[in-house]
C-alpha positions, -999 to 999 in steps of 0.1 A, spaced: -355 597 -343 -391 590 -332 -395 567 -362 -365 546 -350 -379 544 -315 -413 534 -329 -398 507 -351 -377 493 -322 -407 493 -299 -429 475 -325 -401 449 -331 -397 441 -294 -435 439 -289 -440 415 -318 -409 394 -309 -409 379 -273 -375 361 -280 -359 395 -287 -373 409 -254 -358 380 -235 -324 385 -252 -325 422 -244 -333 415 -208 -305 389 -206 -277 409 -223 -285 445 -213 -271 440 -177 -240 424 -192 -235 454 -215 -240 478 -185 -214 459 -164 -190 459 -193 -193 496 -198 -186 501 -160 -155 481 -162 -143 499 -193 -150 533 -178 -129 524 -147 -99 520 -169 -70 497 -162 -55 496 -127 -24 518 -124 8 500 -120 36 520 -103 64 503 -123 46 509 -156 41 545 -148 77 548 -138 89 533 -170 67 556 -190 82 586 -173 52 595 -152 73 598 -120 50 618 -98 20 595 -104 43 565 -101 55 577 -67 19 582 -55 9 547 -65 41 531 -51 36 550 -18 1 537 -14 12 502 -22 42 505 2 18 515 30 1 481 24 35 465 31 43 455 -4 81 453 -5 86 458 -42 66 491 -39 88 502 -10 118 495 -31 104 515 -60 98 545 -36 134 542 -26 144 542 -63 124 574 -68 144 591 -40 177 576 -51 175 590 -86 153 620 -78 124 609 -100 93 629 -92 109 640 -59 140 657 -48 170 634 -47 175 622 -11 198 593 -3 188 592 34 152 588 24 161 562 -3 180 542 24 149 542 47 127 528 19 153 503 7 158 491 43 121 487 48 118 466 17 151 447 23 139 436 57 107 423 41 129 401 19 130 420 -14 163 411 -31 164 442 -53 160 464 -22 187 444 -5 211 450 -33 201 487 -34 207 491 3 240 473 0 250 498 -28 243 527 -5 265 511 22 292 504 -4 293 540 -16 284 558 16 253 575 2 229 585 28 245 561 53 279 557 68 301 539 43 304 503 55 320 475 34 309 450 61 272 458 58 274 462 20 288 427 17 263 412 41 233 428 22 248 418 -12 251 382 0 215 382 12 203 396 -21 224 371 -41 210 342 -20 175 354 -30 184 352 -67 196 387 -74 224 382 -100 235 419 -100 243 415 -63 269 388 -73 285 413 -97 288 439 -69 303 413 -46 329 406 -72 337 443 -76 343 445 -38 373 423 -44 395 422 -13 375 448 7 369 421 34 389 392 45 373 357 44 367 358 81 351 392 79 328 379 52 317 350 74 312 374 103 292 399 82 268 371 72 264 361 108 258 397 120 231 402 93 214 369 100 212 379 137 198 413 128 172 398 105 162 372 132 156 401 156 136 422 131 116 397 111 86 378 125 88 340 125 
């Protein structure tokens, strides 16, 4: 080993260009090794899809605390299906509502589903339709399918009124 060190030392002493290259690239190698050692940032959705539910829930909770609506929706999904936590429709509804009020269309559809089925909330076709409509207007195609399944649960005038009631509620709760 000492022979290798001696040879490397002799090489760098006799070659000033090699010294400059070493001084230039060594910090880059150090920074690269730091980045690699940190590993990739954890993504709650990726963890969830990989079946790492407990860690996914931790990451999603931390993101939801920073007011990221997709993360709050994912926390709701954890509670809705009991992934990494005991199944709790009431808690799922709280998280879905939080994300729905922030404009997340998947959370709006999920909240509407709870109202449609009466899971964790009082069954309410009126609110279910209103939230499905909001989600559909924000591009959630699955919400349209649920609205079609509702069929004749509401009259046309009730549908219009449901939309007005939700718009008024959103205007009260959402900042301008």
